[in-house]
Backbone as CSV, one residue per row, in Angstrom:
resi,resn,N_x,N_y,N_z,CA_x,CA_y,CA_z,C_x,C_y,C_z
1,UNK,0.187,25.939,-18.486,-0.538,27.124,-18.132,-2.019,26.891,-17.932
2,UNK,-2.517,25.666,-18.207,-3.938,25.390,-18.025,-4.227,25.058,-16.567
3,UNK,-5.333,25.572,-16.038,-5.769,25.276,-14.687,-6.500,23.941,-14.687
4,UNK,-6.080,23.031,-13.808,-6.701,21.713,-13.708,-7.323,21.588,-12.327
5,UNK,-8.613,21.283,-12.271,-9.316,21.086,-11.005,-9.613,19.596,-10.871
6,UNK,-9.165,19.011,-9.769,-9.391,17.591,-9.509,-10.484,17.445,-8.461
7,UNK,-11.711,17.205,-8.900,-12.819,17.056,-7.967,-13.179,18.385,-7.327
8,UNK,-14.065,18.336,-6.356,-14.546,19.563,-5.729,-13.520,20.196,-4.794
9,UNK,-12.660,19.373,-4.180,-11.707,19.936,-3.221,-10.315,20.136,-3.813
10,UNK,-10.099,19.719,-5.052,-8.829,19.889,-5.762,-7.644,19.314,-4.980
11,UNK,-7.850,18.196,-4.292,-6.791,17.565,-3.512,-5.958,16.656,-4.403
12,UNK,-4.650,16.718,-4.209,-3.746,15.808,-4.898,-2.435,15.749,-4.133
13,UNK,-1.763,14.623,-4.177,-0.498,14.525,-3.454,0.636,15.148,-4.273
14,UNK,1.598,15.690,-3.592,2.794,16.222,-4.260,4.024,15.489,-3.766
15,UNK,3.867,14.205,-3.470,4.984,13.415,-2.976,6.081,13.327,-4.036
16,UNK,5.671,13.158,-5.263,6.605,13.128,-6.389,6.154,14.194,-7.374
17,UNK,6.648,15.424,-7.215,6.160,16.521,-8.050,6.469,16.318,-9.527
18,UNK,5.683,16.974,-10.339,5.882,16.886,-11.777,7.215,17.500,-12.170
19,UNK,7.801,16.983,-13.217,9.034,17.525,-13.772,8.646,18.624,-14.760
20,UNK,9.005,19.879,-14.484,8.593,20.961,-15.383,9.196,20.845,-16.784
21,UNK,10.266,20.061,-16.912,10.901,19.901,-18.226,10.457,18.633,-18.941
22,UNK,9.642,17.817,-18.281,9.207,16.562,-18.879,8.143,16.776,-19.937
23,UNK,8.154,15.900,-20.930,7.178,15.981,-22.009,6.531,14.611,-22.170
24,UNK,5.205,14.565,-22.131,4.480,13.316,-22.355,4.835,12.246,-21.345
25,UNK,4.872,11.004,-21.814,5.158,9.868,-20.939,6.624,9.733,-20.600
26,UNK,7.479,10.548,-21.194,8.919,10.445,-20.969,9.409,11.344,-19.862
27,UNK,8.658,11.430,-18.768,9.073,12.266,-17.649,10.417,11.786,-17.105
28,UNK,11.188,12.718,-16.594,12.480,12.326,-16.025,12.389,12.026,-14.535
29,UNK,11.191,12.149,-13.947,11.034,11.813,-12.530,11.075,10.301,-12.362
30,UNK,11.853,9.871,-11.394,11.899,8.449,-11.085,10.801,8.124,-10.084
31,UNK,10.184,6.980,-10.243,9.161,6.507,-9.319,9.727,5.262,-8.647
32,UNK,9.763,5.225,-7.324,10.393,4.083,-6.652,9.591,2.798,-6.824
33,UNK,10.275,1.743,-7.189,9.633,0.435,-7.282,9.802,-0.343,-5.983
34,UNK,10.902,-0.134,-5.305,11.162,-0.780,-4.029,12.054,0.144,-3.220
35,UNK,11.646,0.394,-1.982,12.438,1.258,-1.111,12.933,0.468,0.096
36,UNK,14.017,0.943,0.668,14.583,0.304,1.856,13.549,0.240,2.976
37,UNK,12.729,1.279,3.110,11.675,1.276,4.127,10.725,0.111,3.923
38,UNK,10.457,-0.252,2.675,9.585,-1.394,2.382,10.244,-2.683,2.871
39,UNK,11.530,-2.822,2.638,12.249,-4.018,3.087,12.215,-4.112,4.610
40,UNK,12.457,-2.983,5.286,12.436,-2.983,6.751,11.066,-3.371,7.295
41,UNK,10.011,-2.796,6.728,8.666,-3.097,7.222,8.222,-4.512,6.849
42,UNK,8.651,-5.011,5.684,8.332,-6.406,5.338,9.002,-7.361,6.315
43,UNK,10.253,-7.065,6.656,10.971,-7.926,7.617,10.300,-7.868,8.991
44,UNK,9.919,-6.676,9.437,9.233,-6.548,10.715,7.930,-7.347,10.716
45,UNK,7.215,-7.284,9.603,5.964,-8.037,9.485,6.221,-9.536,9.546
46,UNK,7.246,-9.999,8.838,7.572,-11.428,8.834,8.010,-11.891,10.230
47,UNK,8.835,-11.096,10.896,9.270,-11.460,12.247,8.089,-11.528,13.206
48,UNK,7.161,-10.597,13.064,5.971,-10.625,13.913,5.144,-11.886,13.655
49,UNK,5.006,-12.263,12.399,4.226,-13.473,12.083,4.910,-14.724,12.625
50,UNK,6.234,-14.723,12.659,6.955,-15.892,13.174,6.997,-15.941,14.696
51,UNK,7.261,-14.787,15.331,7.564,-14.772,16.757,6.655,-13.892,17.597
52,UNK,5.717,-13.198,16.980,4.940,-12.210,17.715,5.775,-10.954,17.908
53,UNK,5.267,-9.994,18.662,6.005,-8.743,18.859,7.354,-8.971,19.548
54,UNK,8.397,-8.446,18.944,9.745,-8.516,19.522,10.395,-7.147,19.372
55,UNK,11.435,-6.917,20.166,12.163,-5.652,20.052,12.836,-5.551,18.692
56,UNK,13.268,-6.674,18.143,13.896,-6.659,16.821,12.932,-6.122,15.766
57,UNK,11.677,-6.569,15.806,10.678,-6.081,14.842,10.418,-4.595,15.055
58,UNK,10.308,-4.168,16.300,10.076,-2.747,16.580,11.253,-1.884,16.163
59,UNK,12.465,-2.397,16.327,13.648,-1.632,15.901,13.614,-1.366,14.397
60,UNK,13.136,-2.336,13.624,13.018,-2.150,12.175,11.984,-1.081,11.836
61,UNK,10.857,-1.125,12.530,9.809,-0.119,12.324,10.327,1.252,12.749
62,UNK,11.024,1.282,13.882,11.549,2.552,14.387,12.575,3.172,13.432
63,UNK,13.313,2.353,12.720,14.266,2.891,11.742,13.528,3.704,10.679
64,UNK,12.371,3.212,10.254,11.554,3.938,9.281,10.949,5.182,9.934
65,UNK,10.432,5.025,11.130,9.809,6.147,11.845,10.828,7.245,12.146
66,UNK,12.026,6.859,12.564,13.044,7.845,12.908,13.451,8.676,11.699
67,UNK,13.458,8.066,10.519,13.789,8.815,9.297,12.756,9.902,9.024
68,UNK,11.539,9.714,9.534,10.469,10.709,9.379,10.379,11.632,10.593
69,UNK,11.300,11.475,11.546,11.297,12.321,12.730,10.287,11.904,13.780
70,UNK,9.840,10.663,13.738,8.841,10.170,14.691,9.520,9.413,15.827
71,UNK,8.885,9.366,16.998,9.491,8.682,18.149,9.432,7.161,18.015
72,UNK,10.260,6.504,18.815,10.286,5.038,18.843,8.994,4.481,19.432
73,UNK,8.699,3.265,19.031,7.558,2.530,19.581,8.010,1.783,20.831
74,UNK,7.048,1.400,21.652,7.345,0.646,22.860,6.718,-0.745,22.760
75,UNK,7.503,-1.739,23.094,7.038,-3.125,23.005,5.808,-3.373,23.878
76,UNK,5.683,-2.647,24.954,4.543,-2.828,25.868,3.211,-2.457,25.215
77,UNK,3.259,-1.646,24.145,2.039,-1.227,23.452,1.488,-2.292,22.501
78,UNK,2.210,-3.392,22.341,1.790,-4.444,21.406,1.773,-5.787,22.137
79,UNK,0.656,-6.097,22.790,0.585,-7.305,23.606,0.515,-8.611,22.818
80,UNK,0.157,-8.517,21.544,0.027,-9.749,20.767,0.345,-9.492,19.293
81,UNK,0.421,-10.581,18.567,0.762,-10.553,17.151,-0.216,-9.689,16.350
82,UNK,-1.504,-9.805,16.646,-2.524,-9.069,15.890,-2.374,-7.561,16.055
83,UNK,-2.045,-7.103,17.259,-1.919,-5.663,17.480,-0.736,-5.090,16.714
84,UNK,0.390,-5.806,16.674,1.541,-5.311,15.906,1.275,-5.436,14.409
85,UNK,0.598,-6.492,14.007,0.232,-6.654,12.589,-0.584,-5.450,12.120
86,UNK,-1.589,-5.075,12.905,-2.425,-3.928,12.548,-1.613,-2.637,12.513
87,UNK,-0.678,-2.502,13.447,0.134,-1.286,13.460,1.068,-1.219,12.246
88,UNK,1.649,-2.327,11.895,2.532,-2.351,10.715,1.746,-1.965,9.470
89,UNK,0.511,-2.434,9.357,-0.324,-2.052,8.220,-0.540,-0.536,8.197
90,UNK,-0.756,0.062,9.364,-0.892,1.527,9.435,0.403,2.214,9.038
91,UNK,1.527,1.728,9.556,2.828,2.318,9.207,3.055,2.264,7.700
92,UNK,2.702,1.143,7.082,2.874,0.999,5.635,1.983,2.010,4.898
93,UNK,0.777,2.220,5.397,-0.113,3.193,4.778,0.450,4.602,4.827
94,UNK,1.042,4.961,5.965,1.627,6.302,6.098,2.896,6.437,5.259
95,UNK,3.767,5.436,5.347,5.078,5.524,4.681,4.966,5.463,3.161
96,UNK,4.044,4.657,2.655,3.976,4.437,1.208,2.772,5.114,0.564
97,UNK,2.329,6.196,1.171,1.218,6.977,0.619,1.512,7.322,-0.845
98,UNK,0.575,7.009,-1.707,0.666,7.286,-3.150,1.823,6.559,-3.838
99,UNK,2.172,5.374,-3.344,3.211,4.574,-3.992,2.660,3.249,-4.500
100,UNK,1.337,3.143,-4.606,0.661,2.004,-5.226,0.869,0.680,-4.485
101,UNK,0.997,0.730,-3.163,1.141,-0.497,-2.378,-0.073,-0.798,-1.512
102,UNK,-0.926,0.191,-1.291,-1.997,0.040,-0.313,-2.981,-1.071,-0.661
103,UNK,-3.406,-1.136,-1.905,-4.384,-2.160,-2.305,-3.849,-3.558,-2.010
104,UNK,-2.615,-3.816,-2.401,-2.010,-5.126,-2.178,-1.871,-5.421,-0.691
105,UNK,-1.458,-4.406,0.085,-1.343,-4.604,1.535,-2.696,-4.954,2.154
106,UNK,-3.733,-4.221,1.766,-5.067,-4.475,2.330,-5.591,-5.849,1.921
107,UNK,-5.336,-6.262,0.695,-5.755,-7.605,0.260,-5.005,-8.660,1.058
108,UNK,-3.706,-8.489,1.219,-2.901,-9.465,1.969,-3.392,-9.604,3.415
109,UNK,-3.860,-8.524,3.995,-4.351,-8.545,5.378,-5.842,-8.867,5.460
110,UNK,-6.481,-9.107,4.326,-7.899,-9.452,4.325,-8.811,-8.288,4.679
111,UNK,-8.354,-7.054,4.415,-9.125,-5.874,4.814,-9.561,-5.008,3.639
112,UNK,-9.273,-5.408,2.438,-9.579,-4.576,1.270,-11.085,-4.344,1.126
113,UNK,-11.854,-5.403,1.141,-13.299,-5.290,0.943,-13.958,-4.607,2.135
114,UNK,-13.606,-5.005,3.355,-14.242,-4.398,4.536,-13.937,-2.906,4.630
115,UNK,-12.729,-2.482,4.253,-12.408,-1.048,4.270,-13.202,-0.295,3.215
116,UNK,-13.375,-0.899,2.046,-14.159,-0.254,0.991,-15.618,-0.103,1.433
117,UNK,-16.168,-1.125,2.025,-17.554,-1.072,2.509,-17.683,-0.006,3.599
118,UNK,-16.687,0.078,4.482,-16.717,1.093,5.548,-16.695,2.514,4.977
119,UNK,-16.115,2.676,3.780,-16.098,3.985,3.114,-17.347,4.204,2.261
120,UNK,-18.309,3.274,2.337,-19.559,3.435,1.601,-19.530,2.913,0.180
121,UNK,-18.511,2.150,-0.175,-18.412,1.579,-1.527,-19.127,0.230,-1.566
122,UNK,-19.818,-0.083,-2.666,-20.529,-1.363,-2.760,-19.586,-2.502,-3.188
123,UNK,-18.547,-2.736,-2.412,-17.527,-3.724,-2.767,-18.033,-5.146,-2.566
124,UNK,-17.556,-6.032,-3.425,-17.889,-7.457,-3.358,-16.602,-8.261,-3.229
125,UNK,-16.678,-9.439,-2.629,-15.491,-10.258,-2.388,-14.679,-10.539,-3.649
126,UNK,-15.347,-10.727,-4.786,-14.621,-11.072,-6.011,-13.713,-9.933,-6.482
127,UNK,-13.926,-8.727,-5.978,-13.173,-7.574,-6.457,-11.747,-7.486,-5.919
128,UNK,-11.319,-8.474,-5.143,-9.902,-8.503,-4.774,-9.051,-8.896,-5.976
129,UNK,-9.686,-9.479,-6.994,-9.008,-9.790,-8.255,-9.492,-8.833,-9.335
130,UNK,-8.614,-8.526,-10.275,-9.019,-7.725,-11.417,-9.609,-8.651,-12.483
131,UNK,-10.428,-8.110,-13.385,-10.879,-8.948,-14.499,-9.715,-9.208,-15.455
132,UNK,-9.745,-10.352,-16.076,-8.737,-10.662,-17.095,-9.154,-9.939,-18.375
133,UNK,-8.241,-9.203,-18.994,-8.597,-8.443,-20.197,-9.172,-9.340,-21.301
134,UNK,-10.153,-8.807,-22.016,-10.825,-9.552,-23.080,-9.833,-10.080,-24.116
135,UNK,-8.856,-9.273,-24.474,-7.859,-9.704,-25.458,-7.111,-10.949,-25.030
136,UNK,-6.816,-11.058,-23.732,-6.125,-12.239,-23.217,-7.035,-13.459,-23.272
137,UNK,-8.314,-13.260,-22.937,-9.269,-14.364,-22.999,-9.449,-14.863,-24.431
138,UNK,-9.467,-13.937,-25.374,-9.647,-14.307,-26.781,-8.402,-14.968,-27.356
139,UNK,-7.238,-14.596,-26.831,-5.975,-15.142,-27.337,-5.723,-16.556,-26.832
140,UNK,-6.119,-16.840,-25.619,-5.830,-18.131,-25.003,-7.121,-18.752,-24.494
141,UNK,-7.598,-19.778,-25.159,-8.866,-20.415,-24.784,-8.780,-21.177,-23.462
142,UNK,-7.577,-21.369,-22.927,-7.422,-22.066,-21.637,-7.621,-21.135,-20.435
143,UNK,-7.660,-19.844,-20.684,-7.868,-18.892,-19.602,-9.354,-18.725,-19.345
144,UNK,-9.723,-18.733,-18.081,-11.117,-18.550,-17.665,-11.198,-17.236,-16.887
145,UNK,-12.220,-16.442,-17.213,-12.387,-15.153,-16.536,-12.550,-15.353,-15.035
146,UNK,-11.990,-14.456,-14.262,-12.150,-14.477,-12.805,-13.636,-14.382,-12.456
147,UNK,-14.027,-15.110,-11.433,-15.429,-15.098,-10.999,-15.900,-13.677,-10.716
148,UNK,-17.132,-13.399,-11.107,-17.742,-12.101,-10.841,-17.666,-11.119,-11.993
149,UNK,-16.830,-11.421,-12.983,-16.675,-10.489,-14.121,-17.269,-11.075,-15.381
């Protein structure tokens, strides 16, 4: 019954709504760890890296798009490997919104820092890695903190 305001615009995703019967950390809502759409888009990405744009790769992307009611892509719109690579990254962003995959995808494509800077964040190259927790460093003297932390 408490009103919760998230920032000035109160924006939040409702992709996985709260369970009204859940209590504490024991919510009964399942959170997907791996979805078939992820497998399809990973395969399309791998095929593009091996062979460049092919109809087989587009068919995999279209399977995900069609499930969302979107039209098929055309091979003529992707003249090279880089153009399809960039499009697959966009498709992954749309399909996996709020599923905790975006950071990893952007790091894998080498765009994490540049995107953060474009949004006005003072990002540094070392921030593609997280700091190693102090407890881990204290427990194991062979571990060295990641550069920058």
